[in-house]
C-alpha positions as YAML, in Angstrom:
chain: A
units: angstrom
residues:
- id: 1
  name: UNK
  ca: [25.05, 6.52, -10.23]
- id: 2
  name: UNK
  ca: [27.27, 3.69, -11.46]
- id: 3
  name: UNK
  ca: [29.18, 1.14, -9.38]
- id: 4
  name: UNK
  ca: [32.95, 1.58, -9.25]
- id: 5
  name: UNK
  ca: [33.40, -1.57, -7.15]
- id: 6
  name: UNK
  ca: [31.23, -4.67, -7.30]
- id: 7
  name: UNK
  ca: [31.51, -7.95, -5.42]
- id: 8
  name: UNK
  ca: [29.26, -10.93, -6.02]
- id: 9
  name: UNK
  ca: [29.03, -14.11, -3.99]
- id: 10
  name: UNK
  ca: [32.22, -13.47, -2.02]
- id: 11
  name: UNK
  ca: [33.28, -16.39, 0.14]
- id: 12
  name: UNK
  ca: [36.33, -16.51, 2.38]
- id: 13
  name: UNK
  ca: [37.42, -19.23, 4.76]
- id: 14
  name: UNK
  ca: [40.45, -19.79, 6.93]
- id: 15
  name: UNK
  ca: [40.65, -23.54, 7.27]
- id: 16
  name: UNK
  ca: [37.28, -24.76, 8.53]
- id: 17
  name: UNK
  ca: [36.25, -21.28, 9.66]
- id: 18
  name: UNK
  ca: [33.93, -19.54, 7.20]
- id: 19
  name: UNK
  ca: [34.42, -15.78, 7.59]
- id: 20
  name: UNK
  ca: [32.42, -14.44, 4.62]
- id: 21
  name: UNK
  ca: [29.36, -16.22, 3.21]
- id: 22
  name: UNK
  ca: [28.07, -15.25, -0.25]
- id: 23
  name: UNK
  ca: [28.56, -11.50, 0.28]
- id: 24
  name: UNK
  ca: [27.23, -9.16, -2.42]
- id: 25
  name: UNK
  ca: [28.61, -5.64, -2.17]
- id: 26
  name: UNK
  ca: [28.46, -2.47, -4.30]
- id: 27
  name: UNK
  ca: [30.25, 0.83, -3.97]
- id: 28
  name: UNK
  ca: [28.88, 3.64, -6.07]
- id: 29
  name: UNK
  ca: [31.09, 6.13, -7.87]
- id: 30
  name: UNK
  ca: [31.64, 9.18, -5.66]
- id: 31
  name: UNK
  ca: [30.14, 7.89, -2.43]
- id: 32
  name: UNK
  ca: [31.67, 7.47, 1.03]
- id: 33
  name: UNK
  ca: [30.72, 3.92, 1.99]
- id: 34
  name: UNK
  ca: [31.44, 2.74, 5.53]
- id: 35
  name: UNK
  ca: [31.38, -0.91, 6.59]
- id: 36
  name: UNK
  ca: [30.56, -1.47, 10.26]
- id: 37
  name: UNK
  ca: [29.71, -4.40, 12.50]
- id: 38
  name: UNK
  ca: [30.65, -6.17, 15.74]
- id: 39
  name: UNK
  ca: [34.12, -7.58, 16.32]
- id: 40
  name: UNK
  ca: [34.51, -10.76, 14.32]
- id: 41
  name: UNK
  ca: [31.81, -9.78, 11.82]
- id: 42
  name: UNK
  ca: [34.20, -10.07, 8.85]
- id: 43
  name: UNK
  ca: [34.82, -6.37, 8.14]
- id: 44
  name: UNK
  ca: [38.59, -6.56, 7.90]
- id: 45
  name: UNK
  ca: [38.43, -9.78, 5.88]
- id: 46
  name: UNK
  ca: [36.01, -8.20, 3.39]
- id: 47
  name: UNK
  ca: [38.27, -5.15, 3.19]
- id: 48
  name: UNK
  ca: [41.32, -7.32, 2.52]
- id: 49
  name: UNK
  ca: [39.46, -9.31, -0.16]
- id: 50
  name: UNK
  ca: [38.29, -6.17, -1.95]
- id: 51
  name: UNK
  ca: [41.76, -4.58, -1.86]
- id: 52
  name: UNK
  ca: [43.50, -7.74, -3.06]
- id: 53
  name: UNK
  ca: [45.50, -8.24, 0.11]
- id: 54
  name: UNK
  ca: [43.98, -11.72, 0.38]
- id: 55
  name: UNK
  ca: [42.39, -14.02, -2.20]
- id: 56
  name: UNK
  ca: [38.74, -15.04, -2.05]
- id: 57
  name: UNK
  ca: [37.66, -18.68, -2.00]
- id: 58
  name: UNK
  ca: [34.71, -17.93, -4.23]
- id: 59
  name: UNK
  ca: [32.90, -15.11, -5.99]
- id: 60
  name: UNK
  ca: [33.88, -12.25, -8.28]
- id: 61
  name: UNK
  ca: [35.19, -8.71, -7.75]
- id: 62
  name: UNK
  ca: [35.04, -5.98, -10.39]
- id: 63
  name: UNK
  ca: [36.62, -2.54, -10.32]
- id: 64
  name: UNK
  ca: [35.44, 0.02, -12.88]
- id: 65
  name: UNK
  ca: [33.89, -2.84, -14.85]
- id: 66
  name: UNK
  ca: [37.08, -4.93, -14.95]
- id: 67
  name: UNK
  ca: [37.31, -8.34, -13.28]
- id: 68
  name: UNK
  ca: [40.07, -8.00, -10.67]
- id: 69
  name: UNK
  ca: [39.34, -11.15, -8.69]
- id: 70
  name: UNK
  ca: [42.66, -12.79, -9.55]
- id: 71
  name: UNK
  ca: [44.76, -9.61, -9.34]
- id: 72
  name: UNK
  ca: [47.13, -8.86, -6.49]
- id: 73
  name: UNK
  ca: [46.83, -5.78, -4.30]
- id: 74
  name: UNK
  ca: [49.73, -4.13, -6.15]
- id: 75
  name: UNK
  ca: [48.03, -4.75, -9.49]
- id: 76
  name: UNK
  ca: [44.80, -3.22, -8.17]
- id: 77
  name: UNK
  ca: [46.72, -0.16, -6.97]
- id: 78
  name: UNK
  ca: [47.94, 0.39, -10.52]
- id: 79
  name: UNK
  ca: [44.31, 0.33, -11.71]
- id: 80
  name: UNK
  ca: [43.34, 3.06, -9.24]
- id: 81
  name: UNK
  ca: [42.60, 1.49, -5.84]
- id: 82
  name: UNK
  ca: [44.43, 3.28, -3.01]
- id: 83
  name: UNK
  ca: [44.73, 1.81, 0.47]
- id: 84
  name: UNK
  ca: [45.68, 2.82, 4.00]
- id: 85
  name: UNK
  ca: [46.05, 0.51, 7.00]
- id: 86
  name: UNK
  ca: [45.25, 0.47, 10.72]
- id: 87
  name: UNK
  ca: [49.00, 0.76, 11.35]
- id: 88
  name: UNK
  ca: [50.42, 3.28, 8.89]
- id: 89
  name: UNK
  ca: [52.72, 1.75, 6.28]
- id: 90
  name: UNK
  ca: [55.49, 4.24, 5.66]
- id: 91
  name: UNK
  ca: [59.28, 4.19, 5.26]
- id: 92
  name: UNK
  ca: [60.22, 4.91, 8.89]
- id: 93
  name: UNK
  ca: [63.91, 5.70, 8.33]
- id: 94
  name: UNK
  ca: [63.26, 8.34, 5.67]
- id: 95
  name: UNK
  ca: [61.92, 11.85, 6.09]
- id: 96
  name: UNK
  ca: [58.25, 12.55, 5.51]
- id: 97
  name: UNK
  ca: [59.15, 14.46, 2.36]
- id: 98
  name: UNK
  ca: [61.26, 11.58, 1.03]
- id: 99
  name: UNK
  ca: [58.30, 9.24, 1.60]
- id: 100
  name: UNK
  ca: [56.17, 11.45, -0.63]
- id: 101
  name: UNK
  ca: [58.86, 11.65, -3.31]
- id: 102
  name: UNK
  ca: [59.02, 7.84, -3.42]
- id: 103
  name: UNK
  ca: [55.22, 7.57, -3.74]
- id: 104
  name: UNK
  ca: [55.11, 10.05, -6.62]
- id: 105
  name: UNK
  ca: [58.09, 8.49, -8.39]
- id: 106
  name: UNK
  ca: [56.50, 5.04, -8.00]
- id: 107
  name: UNK
  ca: [53.33, 6.28, -9.69]
- id: 108
  name: UNK
  ca: [55.25, 7.82, -12.56]
- id: 109
  name: UNK
  ca: [57.30, 4.69, -13.11]
- id: 110
  name: UNK
  ca: [54.13, 2.57, -13.00]
- id: 111
  name: UNK
  ca: [52.58, 4.85, -15.63]
- id: 112
  name: UNK
  ca: [55.61, 4.24, -17.85]
- id: 113
  name: UNK
  ca: [55.75, 0.51, -17.15]
- id: 114
  name: UNK
  ca: [59.03, 0.84, -15.24]
- id: 115
  name: UNK
  ca: [59.99, -0.89, -12.01]
- id: 116
  name: UNK
  ca: [60.82, 1.34, -9.05]
- id: 117
  name: UNK
  ca: [64.34, 0.82, -7.64]
- id: 118
  name: UNK
  ca: [65.86, 2.50, -4.61]
- id: 119
  name: UNK
  ca: [68.87, 4.69, -5.22]
- id: 120
  name: UNK
  ca: [69.58, 8.39, -5.09]
- id: 121
  name: UNK
  ca: [68.50, 10.31, -8.15]
- id: 122
  name: UNK
  ca: [67.54, 13.94, -7.63]
- id: 123
  name: UNK
  ca: [63.78, 14.22, -8.28]
- id: 124
  name: UNK
  ca: [62.55, 16.44, -11.07]
- id: 125
  name: UNK
  ca: [61.12, 19.81, -10.04]
- id: 126
  name: UNK
  ca: [57.64, 18.66, -11.04]
- id: 127
  name: UNK
  ca: [57.85, 15.83, -8.51]
- id: 128
  name: UNK
  ca: [59.13, 18.17, -5.80]
- id: 129
  name: UNK
  ca: [56.31, 20.63, -6.51]
- id: 130
  name: UNK
  ca: [53.70, 17.89, -6.22]
- id: 131
  name: UNK
  ca: [55.18, 16.67, -2.94]
- id: 132
  name: UNK
  ca: [55.15, 20.22, -1.57]
- id: 133
  name: UNK
  ca: [51.50, 20.60, -2.56]
- id: 134
  name: UNK
  ca: [50.59, 17.38, -0.74]
- id: 135
  name: UNK
  ca: [52.46, 18.58, 2.35]
- id: 136
  name: UNK
  ca: [50.28, 21.69, 2.47]
- id: 137
  name: UNK
  ca: [47.02, 19.89, 1.65]
- id: 138
  name: UNK
  ca: [47.57, 17.26, 4.36]
- id: 139
  name: UNK
  ca: [48.85, 19.70, 6.98]
- id: 140
  name: UNK
  ca: [52.34, 18.19, 7.23]
- id: 141
  name: UNK
  ca: [54.31, 21.45, 7.09]
- id: 142
  name: UNK
  ca: [55.64, 21.05, 10.62]
- id: 143
  name: UNK
  ca: [56.81, 17.47, 10.03]
- id: 144
  name: UNK
  ca: [58.12, 17.56, 6.49]
- id: 145
  name: UNK
  ca: [61.82, 17.12, 7.39]
- id: 146
  name: UNK
  ca: [61.27, 14.78, 10.35]
- id: 147
  name: UNK
  ca: [62.19, 11.10, 10.15]
- id: 148
  name: UNK
  ca: [58.87, 9.39, 9.45]
- id: 149
  name: UNK
  ca: [59.28, 6.80, 12.19]
- id: 150
  name: UNK
  ca: [59.45, 9.56, 14.82]
- id: 151
  name: UNK
  ca: [56.21, 11.28, 13.77]
- id: 152
  name: UNK
  ca: [53.17, 11.35, 16.00]
- id: 153
  name: UNK
  ca: [50.47, 8.76, 15.34]
- id: 154
  name: UNK
  ca: [48.26, 11.39, 13.69]
- id: 155
  name: UNK
  ca: [51.03, 12.66, 11.43]
- id: 156
  name: UNK
  ca: [51.95, 9.12, 10.39]
- id: 157
  name: UNK
  ca: [48.34, 8.62, 9.30]
- id: 158
  name: UNK
  ca: [48.41, 11.95, 7.43]
- id: 159
  name: UNK
  ca: [51.62, 10.94, 5.69]
- id: 160
  name: UNK
  ca: [50.21, 7.56, 4.68]
- id: 161
  name: UNK
  ca: [47.10, 9.29, 3.32]
- id: 162
  name: UNK
  ca: [49.27, 11.73, 1.36]
- id: 163
  name: UNK
  ca: [51.29, 8.84, -0.08]
- id: 164
  name: UNK
  ca: [48.07, 7.10, -1.14]
- id: 165
  name: UNK
  ca: [46.86, 10.27, -2.85]
- id: 166
  name: UNK
  ca: [50.20, 10.55, -4.66]
- id: 167
  name: UNK
  ca: [49.32, 7.33, -6.48]
- id: 168
  name: UNK
  ca: [46.27, 9.05, -8.08]
- id: 169
  name: UNK
  ca: [43.57, 6.61, -6.95]
- id: 170
  name: UNK
  ca: [39.95, 6.65, -8.08]
- id: 171
  name: UNK
  ca: [38.90, 4.65, -5.02]
- id: 172
  name: UNK
  ca: [40.50, 5.13, -1.62]
- id: 173
  name: UNK
  ca: [40.14, 2.38, 0.98]
- id: 174
  name: UNK
  ca: [40.71, 3.44, 4.60]
- id: 175
  name: UNK
  ca: [40.98, 0.74, 7.26]
- id: 176
  name: UNK
  ca: [40.12, 2.19, 10.69]
- id: 177
  name: UNK
  ca: [41.52, 5.64, 9.74]
- id: 178
  name: UNK
  ca: [41.06, 7.13, 13.23]
- id: 179
  name: UNK
  ca: [42.15, 4.12, 15.31]
- id: 180
  name: UNK
  ca: [44.26, 5.17, 18.29]
- id: 181
  name: UNK
  ca: [43.62, 8.89, 17.82]
- id: 182
  name: UNK
  ca: [42.66, 11.40, 20.48]
- id: 183
  name: UNK
  ca: [39.19, 13.01, 20.17]
- id: 184
  name: UNK
  ca: [40.69, 16.19, 18.70]
- id: 185
  name: UNK
  ca: [42.79, 14.20, 16.21]
- id: 186
  name: UNK
  ca: [39.71, 12.17, 15.22]
- id: 187
  name: UNK
  ca: [37.71, 15.32, 14.52]
- id: 188
  name: UNK
  ca: [40.56, 16.69, 12.41]
- id: 189
  name: UNK
  ca: [40.88, 13.37, 10.56]
- id: 190
  name: UNK
  ca: [37.17, 13.42, 9.67]
- id: 191
  name: UNK
  ca: [37.51, 16.97, 8.35]
- id: 192
  name: UNK
  ca: [40.59, 16.06, 6.34]
- id: 193
  name: UNK
  ca: [39.10, 12.89, 4.84]
- id: 194
  name: UNK
  ca: [35.94, 14.76, 3.82]
- id: 195
  name: UNK
  ca: [38.09, 17.52, 2.29]
- id: 196
  name: UNK
  ca: [40.21, 15.01, 0.38]
- id: 197
  name: UNK
  ca: [37.16, 13.16, -0.94]
- id: 198
  name: UNK
  ca: [35.63, 16.38, -2.26]
- id: 199
  name: UNK
  ca: [38.86, 17.91, -3.53]
- id: 200
  name: UNK
  ca: [40.04, 14.82, -5.39]
- id: 201
  name: UNK
  ca: [36.61, 13.57, -6.49]
- id: 202
  name: UNK
  ca: [37.24, 10.20, -4.86]
- id: 203
  name: UNK
  ca: [35.08, 7.27, -3.94]
- id: 204
  name: UNK
  ca: [35.77, 6.14, -0.37]
- id: 205
  name: UNK
  ca: [35.43, 2.78, 1.34]
- id: 206
  name: UNK
  ca: [36.07, 2.70, 5.08]
- id: 207
  name: UNK
  ca: [35.89, 0.41, 8.05]
- id: 208
  name: UNK
  ca: [35.45, 2.25, 11.34]
- id: 209
  name: UNK
  ca: [34.32, 1.63, 14.92]
- id: 210
  name: UNK
  ca: [33.77, 5.17, 16.13]
- id: 211
  name: UNK
  ca: [30.16, 6.05, 15.43]
- id: 212
  name: UNK
  ca: [30.80, 9.81, 15.40]
- id: 213
  name: UNK
  ca: [33.33, 9.24, 12.63]
- id: 214
  name: UNK
  ca: [30.98, 6.87, 10.81]
- id: 215
  name: UNK
  ca: [28.03, 9.24, 10.76]
- id: 216
  name: UNK
  ca: [30.31, 12.21, 10.09]
- id: 217
  name: UNK
  ca: [31.58, 10.69, 6.85]
- id: 218
  name: UNK
  ca: [29.19, 8.09, 5.48]
- id: 219
  name: UNK
  ca: [26.84, 8.66, 2.60]
- id: 220
  name: UNK
  ca: [26.07, 4.92, 2.76]
- id: 221
  name: UNK
  ca: [26.45, 2.22, 5.41]
- id: 222
  name: UNK
  ca: [26.77, -1.54, 5.19]
- id: 223
  name: UNK
  ca: [26.51, -3.68, 8.33]
- id: 224
  name: UNK
  ca: [28.17, -7.09, 8.58]
- id: 225
  name: UNK
  ca: [27.29, -9.74, 11.15]
- id: 226
  name: UNK
  ca: [28.76, -13.24, 11.23]
- id: 227
  name: UNK
  ca: [30.10, -12.81, 7.70]
- id: 228
  name: UNK
  ca: [26.80, -11.74, 6.15]
- id: 229
  name: UNK
  ca: [25.36, -8.33, 5.24]
- id: 230
  name: UNK
  ca: [22.32, -7.62, 7.39]
- id: 231
  name: UNK
  ca: [21.66, -4.03, 6.22]
- id: 232
  name: UNK
  ca: [22.89, -1.56, 3.64]
- id: 233
  name: UNK
  ca: [21.62, 1.90, 2.75]
- id: 234
  name: UNK
  ca: [21.63, 5.55, 3.76]
- id: 235
  name: UNK
  ca: [22.91, 6.18, 7.30]
- id: 236
  name: UNK
  ca: [19.55, 7.25, 8.76]
- id: 237
  name: UNK
  ca: [17.86, 4.18, 7.29]
- id: 238
  name: UNK
  ca: [20.49, 1.80, 8.64]
- id: 239
  name: UNK
  ca: [20.57, 3.53, 12.02]
- id: 240
  name: UNK
  ca: [16.86, 2.90, 12.52]
- id: 241
  name: UNK
  ca: [16.99, -0.76, 11.42]
- id: 242
  name: UNK
  ca: [15.83, -2.92, 14.35]
- id: 243
  name: UNK
  ca: [18.24, -5.77, 13.67]
- id: 244
  name: UNK
  ca: [21.21, -3.40, 13.36]
- id: 245
  name: UNK
  ca: [20.26, -1.88, 16.71]
- id: 246
  name: UNK
  ca: [19.97, -5.32, 18.24]
- id: 247
  name: UNK
  ca: [23.33, -6.71, 17.11]
- id: 248
  name: UNK
  ca: [25.48, -3.57, 17.03]
- id: 249
  name: UNK
  ca: [24.27, -0.03, 17.67]
- id: 250
  name: UNK
  ca: [22.11, -0.66, 20.73]
- id: 251
  name: UNK
  ca: [18.69, 0.74, 21.46]
- id: 252
  name: UNK
  ca: [19.71, 4.27, 22.54]
...
């Protein structure tokens, strides 16, 4: 299996505070890789560095063999890195369906080297058909005409995921995808993410606190502690690691 995302010697500081220290990280093509660790371990910072949301102070990041270290998050999206956030980033004053239309139109304009501009132009039937398919696949039928800002927390996360898929990513990065969800919504989110990964043939990179979600999705785990990787491997292997149990999972 080949690496779709590689990071070598990643360093990140905020002033005098060193958050990541010489982190080496690999994500294999087709896997669901979950990064876990205690609060303050550096998970979100690593995620932001890999997605291009923040610049590293040192090291190199490659996506599909291409050096993307100096590229912005938007430039990485165009190469095939999709991203969702702890707080869903949607257009709250537009309907759910209009949000999807914008995502699809943005992808098509990116493919043609055109800049997306807001303004009413009736979408082509092909775009409408794709948006309708995403509505069904993500279970948004009951919310399609609702103003996005009024959707439930779970439906906002579904909509953001659908918008990310509309950009045709090869790698999908999910930051705390079940944060704030009820137990039933979390279970449904796990099912949906697993379905999307299989159906779209995606590689996934997630940060997550809920261990049921972690072990329900992960094909590989990486554990961060004080800005350093202390374990990485198959879930059962990491789960039994004595140091991981000591600093994060506990003994039971």
